[in-house]
C-alpha positions in Angstrom: -21.7 -14.2 -19.6 -20.7 -14.1 -16.2 -16.9 -14.3 -15.3 -15.7 -16.8 -12.8 -14.4 -15.4 -9.5 -12.1 -17.1 -6.9 -13.9 -18.8 -4.1 -10.8 -20.4 -2.6 -7.2 -20.4 -2.7 -4.6 -23.0 -1.1 -0.9 -24.1 -1.2 -0.6 -27.5 -2.1 3.0 -28.3 -0.3 3.4 -31.7 -1.5 3.0 -30.5 -5.4 4.5 -27.1 -4.5 1.7 -25.4 -6.2 -0.8 -22.7 -5.6 -4.2 -23.8 -6.3 -7.2 -21.2 -7.1 -10.7 -22.5 -7.3 -13.0 -20.7 -9.3 -16.8 -20.2 -9.0 -17.6 -22.2 -12.3 -15.7 -25.3 -10.7 -12.5 -24.6 -12.5 -9.2 -24.8 -10.9 -6.1 -22.6 -11.7 -2.8 -24.2 -10.9 0.5 -22.4 -10.8 3.8 -23.6 -9.6 5.1 -21.7 -6.3 8.2 -20.7 -8.1 6.1 -18.3 -10.1 5.4 -16.5 -6.7 8.6 -16.5 -4.5 7.0 -14.5 -1.6 4.6 -17.5 -1.2 7.1 -20.1 -2.0 9.3 -18.7 1.1 6.2 -18.2 3.5 5.6 -20.3 6.6 2.7 -22.6 6.3 0.7 -20.0 8.5 1.4 -17.4 6.1 0.4 -19.2 3.1 -2.8 -20.2 4.7 -3.6 -16.5 5.5 -5.0 -15.7 2.1 -7.8 -13.0 1.9 -10.3 -13.0 -1.1 -11.7 -9.6 -1.7 -13.2 -7.5 -4.3 -16.0 -10.0 -4.9 -13.5 -12.8 -5.7 -11.4 -10.7 -8.2 -8.2 -10.7 -6.0 -6.2 -12.8 -3.7 -4.0 -11.2 -1.0 -1.4 -12.6 1.4 -0.7 -9.4 3.6 1.9 -10.9 5.7 4.2 -11.6 2.5 3.1 -8.7 0.4 1.6 -10.8 -2.2 -1.4 -9.9 -4.3 -2.8 -11.7 -7.3 -5.5 -10.5 -9.9 -7.6 -13.3 -10.8 -9.1 -11.6 -14.0 -5.5 -10.9 -15.0 -4.6 -14.6 -14.6 -7.7 -15.5 -16.4 -7.0 -13.1 -19.2 -3.6 -14.1 -19.8 -2.2 -10.6 -18.8 -0.1 -11.9 -16.0 2.8 -13.4 -18.0 5.3 -15.7 -17.0 7.9 -12.9 -17.8 6.1 -10.8 -15.0 5.9 -13.5 -12.7 9.7 -14.4 -13.1 10.6 -10.9 -12.2 10.6 -8.6 -15.2 8.5 -5.7 -14.4 5.6 -5.2 -16.9 4.2 -1.6 -17.2 0.8 -0.9 -17.4 0.8 0.1 -21.1 2.1 -3.5 -21.6 -0.8 -5.2 -20.1 -3.2 -4.2 -22.6 -5.0 -7.3 -24.2 -4.0 -7.6 -27.7 
């Protein structure tokens, strides 16, 4: 099975959402409140996303925000982590 990869990412200001489009035509949508660096960034900074690692990672260098697409898809990136509680590498194992 081929895992989907990110092919595009955008910020929808009207809905205050991060939208990640995947290679399998699916979309991941997250409220910007889960990504404070992106929520407080300028429109230019929000648009300056780099997709790297073969579509595995998204990076907004100017606001120091990075997102792992495989972790989002696997559910490893918990809401607790996104709300500011650190998760250590031993806590990220898939159970």
